[in-house]
C-alpha positions as CSV (number, residue, x, y, z in Angstrom):
1,D,1.7,-23.2,-11.7
2,S,-2.0,-24.3,-11.2
3,G,-3.5,-20.8,-11.4
4,G,-4.9,-21.3,-7.9
5,V,-5.2,-18.5,-5.3
6,Y,-2.1,-18.2,-3.0
7,W,-3.7,-16.1,-0.3
8,I,-6.5,-13.5,0.3
9,V,-6.2,-10.6,2.8
10,D,-9.1,-8.4,3.9
11,L,-7.7,-4.9,3.8
12,N,-10.9,-3.4,5.4
13,T,-10.3,-4.6,8.9
14,R,-9.9,-1.1,10.4
15,K,-13.0,0.1,12.2
16,A,-13.7,3.4,10.6
17,S,-16.7,5.2,9.2
18,G,-16.9,5.4,5.4
19,N,-15.0,3.5,2.8
20,T,-11.3,2.9,2.5
21,Y,-9.9,2.7,-1.0
22,W,-6.6,0.9,-1.7
23,F,-4.2,1.5,-4.6
24,G,-1.5,-0.8,-5.9
25,P,0.0,-3.1,-5.1
26,V,3.5,-2.3,-6.3
27,L,6.3,-4.9,-5.8
28,A,9.4,-3.2,-4.4
29,N,12.3,-4.6,-2.4
30,N,10.5,-8.0,-2.2
31,R,7.4,-6.3,-0.6
32,L,4.0,-5.6,-1.9
33,I,3.3,-1.9,-1.2
34,L,-0.3,-0.6,-1.0
35,A,-1.5,3.0,-0.5
36,S,-4.9,3.9,1.1
37,S,-7.4,6.7,0.9
38,R,-6.9,7.0,4.7
39,G,-3.2,7.9,4.4
40,D,-1.7,4.4,5.2
41,L,1.0,2.7,3.3
42,Q,1.3,-1.1,3.9
43,A,4.1,-3.4,3.2
44,R,3.1,-7.0,2.8
45,D,4.9,-10.3,2.2
46,P,4.2,-11.3,-1.5
47,K,4.3,-15.0,-0.7
48,T,1.9,-15.0,2.4
49,G,0.2,-11.6,2.4
50,A,1.3,-11.1,6.0
51,L,1.6,-7.4,7.1
52,I,5.2,-6.4,7.5
53,K,4.8,-2.7,8.3
54,T,2.3,0.1,8.2
55,L,3.3,3.8,7.8
56,R,1.0,6.8,8.3
57,T,1.7,9.5,5.7
58,G,-0.5,12.2,7.2
59,A,-2.8,12.6,4.2
60,P,-5.0,10.4,2.0
61,M,-3.5,9.0,-1.2
62,M,-5.6,8.4,-4.4
63,Q,-3.2,6.6,-6.6
64,P,-0.7,3.7,-6.4
65,P,2.9,4.3,-5.2
66,I,5.8,4.3,-7.6
67,A,9.1,2.5,-6.9
68,A,12.2,3.9,-8.6
69,G,15.9,4.3,-7.7
70,G,15.6,2.7,-4.3
71,L,12.8,5.1,-3.2
72,L,9.0,4.8,-3.0
73,Y,7.1,7.8,-4.3
74,V,3.5,8.7,-3.4
75,V,1.4,11.7,-4.1
76,N,-1.3,12.6,-1.5
77,E,-4.5,14.5,-1.9
78,K,-2.8,17.7,-0.8
79,A,-0.7,17.4,-4.0
80,E,2.5,16.7,-2.0
81,L,5.1,14.4,-3.5
82,V,6.5,12.2,-0.7
83,A,9.6,10.1,-1.2
84,I,10.2,7.2,1.3
85,R,13.4,5.2,1.7
């Protein structure tokens, strides 16, 4: 209501060389879903920003996920379409 910030989360906490780029978020099933250039998908609580789950997809992603029909779709840099339930 006030336009104030609810929460801020630093997504670059992983100790790795080079930059990690994040895409999204997409709100699906009451979770914020983010995709990374390191091949991670994160599900976060939209009210607190708390990490709910991380999933390694096996290949970097370069665009936001898409939620449709009860599935989450991501395209990785190998041009593979991955559907996740």
